[in-house]
C-alpha positions as CSV (number, residue, x, y, z in Angstrom):
1,M,-0.2,0.0,0.0
2,Q,1.4,3.4,-1.0
3,K,1.3,6.0,1.9
4,T,0.0,9.4,1.3
5,P,2.3,12.2,2.3
6,T,1.4,14.0,5.4
7,M,2.2,17.6,6.4
8,T,4.7,18.5,9.0
9,L,3.6,20.4,12.0
10,E,5.6,23.4,10.8
11,E,3.6,23.6,7.5
12,K,0.2,23.1,9.5
13,L,1.2,26.1,11.5
14,A,2.2,28.4,8.7
15,I,-1.2,27.6,7.1
16,S,-2.9,28.3,10.4
17,Y,-1.1,31.7,10.8
18,K,-2.1,32.6,7.1
19,A,-5.6,31.6,7.6
20,C,-5.7,33.7,10.9
21,M,-4.6,36.6,9.0
22,L,-7.3,36.2,6.4
23,R,-9.9,35.9,9.2
24,R,-8.5,39.1,10.9
25,A,-9.0,40.7,7.6
26,G,-12.6,39.7,7.2
27,D,-12.0,37.3,4.4
28,D,-13.9,34.4,5.8
29,E,-14.3,32.5,2.4
30,S,-10.5,32.4,2.0
31,F,-10.1,31.5,5.6
32,S,-12.5,28.5,5.2
33,R,-10.7,27.4,1.9
34,L,-7.3,27.6,3.4
35,T,-8.2,25.9,6.7
36,K,-9.6,22.8,4.6
37,T,-6.0,22.3,3.1
38,I,-4.8,21.4,6.7
39,P,-5.3,17.4,6.9
40,M,-8.2,16.4,9.0
41,P,-7.0,14.4,11.8
42,P,-8.0,10.7,11.2
43,Y,-10.1,10.2,14.4
44,L,-12.3,13.3,13.3
45,A,-12.4,12.2,9.7
46,K,-13.9,8.8,11.0
47,I,-16.2,10.6,13.2
48,M,-17.4,12.8,10.3
49,K,-18.0,10.0,8.0
50,E,-20.2,8.4,10.6
51,K,-22.1,11.3,11.6
52,M,-22.2,13.7,8.8
53,G,-22.0,11.1,6.0
54,L,-19.8,10.3,3.3
55,D,-21.1,13.1,0.8
56,Y,-20.2,15.7,3.3
57,L,-16.6,14.6,3.4
58,I,-16.3,14.1,-0.3
59,N,-18.1,17.3,-1.4
60,G,-16.7,19.4,1.4
61,G,-13.2,19.9,0.2
62,W,-11.5,18.5,3.1
63,N,-7.8,17.4,3.2
64,L,-8.2,13.5,4.1
65,S,-4.6,12.6,3.4
66,E,-3.9,11.6,7.2
67,A,-7.2,9.6,7.3
68,E,-6.0,7.9,4.0
69,A,-2.6,7.2,5.3
70,E,-4.0,5.5,8.5
71,F,-7.1,3.8,7.0
72,G,-6.0,3.0,3.6
73,L,-6.8,4.9,0.3
74,D,-10.3,3.1,0.1
75,W,-11.4,4.0,3.5
76,L,-14.2,6.2,2.5
77,S,-15.7,3.4,0.2
78,R,-15.8,1.0,3.1
């Protein structure tokens, strides 16, 4: 199984900082779009799949790379 690359903590923090600057500037749309590029933690992705549904995760634009790395590339279809 091929592992999906994950972001480093420094990369996540850099994105979070940029997102905070966008929110302070009142650009909520860009803030939302940028925060979705940070990988969703696997435990949260699993809960979201169970509670919100598959379509929510697929259509939401979330970065699911860490969930794919932990659960496998086909975890959404299982």
